[in-house]
N, C-alpha and C positions, 0 to 999 in steps of 0.2 A: 210692767204691769199689763195684762190685759184690759183692753175697751169695757167700759160699763157704760150701761145707757140709762139716761134718766131725762122724765117729762117735764116739761113747764106746762103748767095751764095757762097761765098768762103770757103776752109777750112782754119780753124782758132784755134791760139794757146792761152789757157787759163789757167795758173797756172802751165806751164808745161806741161800741155796735149794737144794733138791734138783734135780739132773737124774737122768732114770732115762735108761738105757743107751738108746742110738737114736741116729738120724740128727737133725742140727741146722743152722739158717742160721745164721750170724754175718754181721752187716754192721756198719760200720764208721760210727760220727756223730760226727766230733770226736774227743773225749776219753769216749765211750761205746760200748760194744759192745752190740747190739741182737742177742741169741741167743734163735732161733725153734724152738719144739718141733715134733712130728711130727703135733701139735693145734692149731698155728696160735697156740698163746701166746707171747707175748713177754717177755720181762725184759731190763731195758736195766741195765749194769753200768759202773761207772768203770773204764777201763782205760788204762793207759799204754804208747804205741806205740813201739817200737824199731824201729829199721833192720838189717838183716842185710847182710854183704858181700856174700851173691848171690842171687837168687831160689832161693825154695823152689819142689821140683817138685809138690808137693801141699800140701792143707792139711792139719794136724795138729794135733790135740788133746793137749795133755801134761797128766799129773795127777803128785799125788804121794802118798803114804799120807798120811793126816789122820786126824783125831779122827770116829769115827763113820763111817768109810770113808776115799776117795780125794777130794783135793781138786783142781780144774781150777785150775792156774796160767797156762797159756799156750797159746796157739792161734798156730800159724805158719799165714800165708795164703798159699797154693799160687798161683804167677804174681807173686808180689808179693816184695818185702824187708821187708813189714810184719810183724811178731811183737806180737803181742797180749800185756800181762803185767799179769796180774790180782793184789788184795791188796797195791799197790804204796802 
């Protein structure tokens, strides 16, 4: 899987890490997502991969309100049917 880019409109929490608003790259490596920030720093996070019925037209980051801001809970990978679910 080649990397996809997504944008966070607000700061978000992911697996105890703080992600600042901005553009990120995500790569899927087996059961882990590697998320790289604009400074080139990468975090590895366990992920559950689910298949959607149809391909996603674009890569989207999905957040929900959490304690201390918003939590990144899912990334839908554009051009594929892969849905990355965090915190499962």
